[in-house]
Every structure is written in structure tokens, then in C-alpha cells.
C-alpha positions as CSV (number, residue, x, y, z in Angstrom):
1,M,-4.7,-19.2,-18.7
2,A,-4.1,-16.9,-15.8
3,I,-3.3,-13.5,-15.0
4,P,0.5,-13.6,-13.7
5,T,1.9,-11.9,-10.4
6,S,5.1,-12.1,-8.8
7,R,3.8,-14.8,-6.6
8,A,1.7,-16.7,-8.8
9,K,1.7,-17.7,-12.5
10,E,-1.0,-20.4,-12.6
11,A,-4.8,-20.3,-12.1
12,A,-6.1,-21.6,-8.7
13,E,-7.9,-24.7,-8.5
14,I,-11.6,-24.7,-7.8
15,S,-13.2,-27.8,-6.1
16,V,-17.0,-28.2,-5.5
17,N,-18.4,-30.9,-2.8
18,A,-21.3,-31.8,-4.7
19,D,-22.8,-33.6,-1.9
20,E,-22.6,-30.4,0.1
21,C,-23.9,-28.1,-2.6
22,N,-27.4,-26.8,-2.1
23,A,-27.8,-25.2,-5.6
24,C,-28.4,-21.7,-4.3
25,G,-26.1,-20.3,-7.1
26,L,-24.6,-17.8,-5.1
27,C,-21.2,-18.6,-6.3
28,V,-22.2,-18.6,-10.0
29,N,-23.5,-15.2,-9.5
30,I,-20.7,-13.8,-7.7
31,C,-17.7,-15.2,-9.8
32,G,-16.7,-12.5,-11.7
33,D,-14.5,-14.7,-14.0
34,L,-17.3,-16.8,-15.0
35,S,-15.4,-19.8,-13.5
36,L,-18.5,-21.6,-12.4
37,K,-21.7,-22.7,-13.6
38,M,-24.8,-24.5,-12.5
39,E,-25.2,-28.0,-13.9
40,N,-27.9,-30.6,-12.8
41,G,-28.5,-28.8,-9.5
42,V,-25.0,-28.5,-8.6
43,A,-22.3,-26.0,-9.0
44,R,-19.3,-27.1,-11.2
45,K,-16.5,-25.6,-12.6
46,S,-17.1,-23.7,-16.2
47,E,-15.2,-24.1,-19.4
48,T,-15.7,-20.5,-20.1
49,A,-13.9,-18.7,-17.5
50,I,-12.2,-15.4,-18.8
51,F,-8.8,-15.6,-17.2
52,G,-9.1,-18.8,-14.9
53,C,-9.5,-18.4,-10.9
54,I,-7.5,-15.5,-9.7
55,G,-8.0,-16.7,-6.1
56,C,-10.2,-13.9,-4.8
57,G,-12.2,-16.2,-2.6
58,H,-15.8,-15.0,-3.3
59,C,-16.9,-18.0,-3.8
60,M,-15.8,-19.6,-0.7
61,A,-16.6,-16.7,1.2
62,V,-20.3,-16.6,0.0
63,C,-21.2,-20.5,-0.1
64,P,-23.5,-21.3,2.8
65,T,-22.5,-24.9,3.2
66,G,-18.7,-24.7,2.8
67,A,-19.0,-26.6,-0.4
68,I,-16.4,-24.9,-2.1
69,E,-12.6,-24.9,-1.6
70,I,-9.8,-22.8,-3.8
71,H,-6.3,-23.7,-3.7
72,G,-3.4,-21.9,-5.1
73,R,-2.5,-18.2,-5.8
74,E,-1.6,-18.2,-2.0
75,I,-5.1,-18.9,-0.8
76,S,-6.8,-22.1,0.7
77,P,-9.7,-22.9,3.1
78,A,-7.4,-22.2,6.1
79,D,-7.7,-18.5,4.9
80,I,-11.6,-18.1,5.5
81,F,-12.8,-16.6,8.7
82,D,-16.1,-15.6,9.9
83,L,-17.0,-12.0,9.6
84,P,-17.5,-9.9,12.8
85,A,-21.1,-9.2,13.6
86,K,-22.4,-6.2,11.7
87,E,-23.2,-4.7,15.4
88,S,-19.5,-4.4,15.9
89,A,-18.9,-2.6,12.9
90,A,-18.0,1.3,13.0
91,T,-21.0,3.6,12.2
92,Y,-20.4,6.2,9.8
93,E,-20.1,9.0,12.4
94,Q,-17.6,7.0,14.0
95,V,-15.5,6.6,10.7
96,I,-15.8,10.3,9.7
97,S,-14.9,11.4,13.3
98,L,-11.7,9.1,12.8
99,F,-10.7,10.6,9.4
100,E,-11.5,14.3,10.7
101,R,-9.2,13.7,13.9
102,R,-6.3,12.7,11.8
103,R,-3.7,15.3,11.0
104,S,-0.2,14.9,9.5
105,I,2.2,14.6,12.3
106,R,6.1,15.7,11.8
107,T,6.9,16.0,15.5
108,F,6.9,12.9,17.4
109,K,7.7,11.6,21.1
110,D,10.9,10.1,21.7
111,Q,9.0,6.7,22.0
112,D,9.2,3.5,20.2
113,V,5.9,1.8,18.7
114,E,5.5,-1.5,20.4
115,A,5.8,-4.8,18.3
116,E,2.0,-5.6,19.0
117,V,1.0,-2.3,18.0
118,I,3.2,-2.6,14.6
119,E,1.6,-5.9,14.0
120,K,-2.0,-4.5,14.4
121,I,-1.2,-1.8,11.6
122,L,0.0,-4.6,9.2
123,K,-3.0,-6.8,9.9
124,A,-5.2,-3.9,9.2
125,A,-3.3,-2.9,5.9
126,K,-3.4,-6.4,4.7
127,T,-7.3,-6.2,4.5
128,A,-6.9,-3.5,1.9
129,P,-8.4,-4.3,-1.6
130,M,-6.2,-5.1,-4.1
131,G,-6.3,-4.8,-8.2
132,L,-5.6,-8.5,-8.5
133,P,-4.7,-11.4,-5.8
134,P,-2.4,-12.4,-4.5
135,S,-1.0,-8.9,-3.2
136,D,1.7,-7.7,-4.9
137,V,2.7,-5.2,-2.2
138,H,5.8,-5.2,-0.2
139,V,6.1,-3.4,2.9
140,M,9.5,-2.3,4.4
141,V,9.3,-1.5,7.9
142,L,12.1,0.3,10.0
143,K,11.8,0.2,13.7
144,G,13.1,2.9,16.0
145,K,14.6,6.3,15.5
146,E,18.1,5.0,14.6
147,Q,16.9,3.3,11.7
148,T,14.8,5.8,10.4
149,R,17.5,8.3,10.6
150,A,20.1,6.0,9.1
151,F,17.8,5.7,6.3
152,A,17.3,9.4,6.0
153,K,20.8,10.2,6.0
154,D,21.6,7.6,3.1
155,F,19.0,9.2,1.1
156,C,20.4,12.7,1.6
157,D,23.9,11.1,0.6
158,Y,22.4,9.4,-2.5
159,L,20.9,12.8,-3.4
160,E,24.3,14.5,-3.1
161,T,25.4,12.3,-6.0
162,M,22.1,13.1,-8.2
163,K,22.3,16.9,-8.4
164,W,22.5,16.8,-12.2
165,F,18.8,15.6,-11.9
166,V,17.7,19.2,-11.0
167,S,20.4,21.3,-12.9
168,G,19.2,24.1,-15.2
169,W,20.5,22.1,-18.4
170,F,18.9,18.8,-17.6
171,L,15.5,20.6,-16.7
172,T,15.8,22.6,-19.9
173,L,16.4,19.6,-21.9
174,M,13.5,17.5,-20.6
175,R,10.8,20.1,-20.6
176,P,9.6,19.5,-24.1
177,F,9.3,15.6,-23.2
178,W,7.7,15.7,-19.9
179,G,5.7,19.0,-20.1
180,K,4.8,22.2,-18.1
181,A,3.2,20.7,-15.1
182,N,6.3,18.4,-14.5
183,D,8.8,21.3,-15.4
184,E,7.0,23.6,-12.6
185,M,6.9,20.7,-10.2
186,F,10.6,19.9,-10.6
187,K,11.6,23.7,-10.3
188,G,9.4,24.5,-7.3
189,F,9.2,21.3,-5.4
190,V,11.9,18.7,-6.5
191,R,14.8,21.1,-7.1
192,P,14.3,22.6,-3.5
193,L,14.5,19.1,-1.9
194,F,17.9,18.4,-3.3
195,K,19.0,21.4,-1.2
196,I,17.1,21.3,2.0
197,Y,17.2,17.5,2.7
198,P,20.9,17.5,2.7
199,G,21.3,20.8,4.0
200,K,19.1,20.1,6.9
201,M,20.9,16.6,7.7
202,R,24.0,18.4,8.1
203,E,22.6,20.6,10.6
204,N,21.7,17.2,12.4
205,I,17.8,18.0,11.4
206,N,16.0,15.3,9.8
207,V,13.3,16.4,7.6
208,V,13.2,13.4,5.3
209,N,11.3,11.2,7.7
210,Y,11.2,13.5,11.0
211,D,13.0,10.9,13.0
212,A,9.8,9.0,13.3
213,P,10.1,5.9,15.6
214,L,8.4,4.0,12.7
215,L,8.6,4.1,9.1
216,M,6.7,2.0,6.7
217,Y,7.4,2.1,3.0
218,F,4.7,0.4,0.6
219,Y,5.5,-0.8,-2.7
220,G,4.9,-3.2,-5.6
221,S,6.4,-5.3,-7.8
222,P,6.2,-4.7,-11.8
223,Y,2.8,-6.7,-11.9
224,T,1.4,-4.7,-9.1
225,D,-1.9,-2.5,-9.7
226,P,-0.2,1.1,-9.2
227,A,-3.1,1.7,-6.8
228,D,-2.5,-0.9,-4.3
229,P,0.4,0.1,-2.2
230,I,-1.2,3.6,-1.8
231,I,-4.4,2.0,-0.6
232,A,-2.9,-0.2,1.8
233,A,-0.6,2.7,3.0
234,T,-4.0,4.4,3.5
235,Y,-5.3,1.4,5.7
236,A,-2.3,1.7,7.5
237,M,-2.4,5.3,8.4
238,T,-6.2,4.9,9.4
239,A,-5.3,1.9,11.6
240,A,-2.5,3.9,13.2
241,E,-4.8,6.9,14.0
242,S,-7.2,4.5,15.6
243,L,-4.5,3.3,18.0
244,G,-3.6,6.7,19.1
245,L,-0.6,7.3,16.9
246,G,0.2,9.9,14.3
247,T,1.2,9.5,10.6
248,C,2.6,11.6,7.8
249,M,2.8,10.6,4.1
250,L,6.1,11.2,2.7
251,G,5.7,11.2,-1.1
252,A,9.1,12.7,-1.9
253,V,11.4,9.5,-1.6
254,H,9.8,7.1,-3.8
255,P,9.8,8.7,-7.2
256,L,13.4,9.7,-6.4
257,I,14.8,5.9,-6.1
258,Q,13.2,4.2,-9.0
259,H,15.5,4.8,-12.0
260,G,19.0,4.5,-12.8
261,S,22.1,2.4,-11.4
262,K,22.4,4.4,-8.3
263,A,18.9,4.3,-7.4
264,R,19.0,0.4,-7.8
265,K,21.9,0.3,-5.8
266,F,20.1,2.4,-3.1
267,R,17.2,0.1,-3.3
268,E,19.6,-3.0,-3.0
269,D,21.3,-1.6,-0.1
270,H,18.1,-1.2,1.8
271,G,16.4,-4.4,0.9
272,I,13.8,-2.8,-1.3
273,K,13.0,-5.8,-3.7
274,F,11.5,-3.9,-6.8
275,P,11.2,-0.6,-8.5
276,G,7.5,0.6,-8.7
277,R,5.2,2.8,-10.4
278,E,3.8,4.1,-7.2
279,G,5.0,3.6,-3.7
280,L,4.5,5.6,-0.3
281,F,6.3,6.0,2.7
282,V,4.6,6.5,5.9
283,A,5.9,8.1,9.0
284,I,4.4,6.8,12.3
285,G,4.7,7.4,15.9
286,Y,3.0,9.0,19.2
287,P,2.4,12.8,18.5
288,A,4.2,15.4,20.4
289,V,1.7,17.6,19.8
290,K,-2.2,17.7,20.1
291,F,-4.2,19.7,17.6
292,K,-7.4,21.3,18.7
293,K,-9.0,22.3,15.3
294,G,-9.3,20.6,12.0
295,I,-8.9,22.2,8.4
296,R,-11.7,21.4,5.8
297,R,-10.5,20.2,2.6
298,T,-12.2,20.3,-1.0
299,F,-11.5,18.1,-4.0
300,A,-10.8,20.1,-7.5
301,S,-13.8,18.8,-8.7
302,D,-16.4,16.6,-7.4
303,Q,-19.4,17.2,-10.0
């Protein structure tokens, strides 16, 4: 038995080198699947696994002697690395400074984001936690203003064919099914976008992704934990900020390209492999303006 993803259908294989095992029991204590047990002073595979090894790698990472190997579900001993020294980790003050300095950037310099910088952003995003390994997050990367503008124009053309979706008769029909909050959101936010996006594009103004020199779209497969693409996108935004770039979350595009034959064709045209419950576009580039002040934010409730 194994938990399926689009990348793995079988459980990973656990092997223990009994000669190297020092019987510390750390692997048994840390395995959330109960895939390991202590027997005669040696860690061994258990017969009481809940799902079968999902390939999280915790047992390999915690083993002090290297006695455990995991193979399968896109993981192997080659994926293990030494953690950076604790002294090199950011302090809370450094982390909160990075977070507080970040603003949503919608005006970018006419400057490409270098290939090595893009790789650094993706490397950071890959460290994001996930609901279930191996990650089912996909990333579409559009490089250069020409690509991001072409995508925005195609999206505007697509919206022009979908105006019925925000028509009065359709919203009236759907209100009993999707409730007051969705009705208010469609009337106050989604319907205006159907006018603003194509209208501004006809004026040669791109308010879909602001002609950002880099656009990343994080989305998942039908197997993906809905939170996974959002967390990965957040890591990417944080990494970009640390590299001197500005970012902006673009939440309006993803929901509008999920359902129906026209949405499917749009995804196919742009190499988007799956529809997904959650996804997020992130505009990235060198900021054209500098902010001197931040804005204090609050939660609706934190009690």
C-alpha cells in the first residue's frame, strides 16, 4: 500500500545496514509511518507501517552512522546533504527585517533577471515543505518581458471569449449555489477584471502581470496538497527579496483558467500540465521604485 502522487504510485524501499546501526532508535522515533522498529538491537523494517514509506527521508537524515538508505519516490541517498552550520542561519531579527522590507512591486526596471538568479530562486522554492513527497508542484517560468506580455495578451483574449461568466444572468443563476460571499466577490472584483484587463491591454498597458521580466506560476496536479504551490511560491518570493528583487502575487489568473474546454485549451497552449485547486502566479523583477515606509498588517483574528 502506498499514497499515490503523479510521480510515484509505490512505497519507497527502506534498507538498514545492520553492521552500521548503533541501535540509537532515532529513526524509529522519527518515522511518522511506523515503517521502522527496533529488534534485537537493530533497526529493521516494520510490518505495521500505516501507508508504506512515503520517502520523506527523515530516517536517513537523522541516522548518525548512515546505516539507512531510502530508494524510490524520487529519493535516494544521493539526495542527502550536510545541513548548514547553525551559526550561518538567519536570526529572527534578520528574518523579520527581510519580511518587513518586502512590498508588492508592480513597476519594474527594464532589466532581465539573470539565469543564475532564477536558479537561486527555484533552488530556494524547492526547499518548501510539502503535504506529501515527492512534490507534485509544477513551475512554469516565463523569462523576459516579451514572454510575460505575450502571456498576458493571450489571457486577455481568452477573457474576451468568457464574458458570459460574469454576466448578470449567470451571476443571478449561481448565487444560490455559491453563496453571498462569492456573489459579492464576483460582482466587486472578478467582473471588473473582465473589463480592466482587456481594456488596458488595448491601451498597451499590461495590468495582468505588469510586464514583469520574470513570471513564475506555481501549480499542482490533482494529487497535490492545495497548500503546496502557495508555500513554494512564498519561498520563491522570500528568496527573490533576499536577492534584491521585487515580487507581486497575482491571484486572479489561476482561478479563471481551471474549468471548461476553453480553459483547458489555454493551459495546453501554454504548457500548463494540470488544472489545480490552488495555484499562484508571481511577478518578479528589479524594482523601479524604492519604498521608505512599511505598512503594519493584522490578521482577522489571532486569538
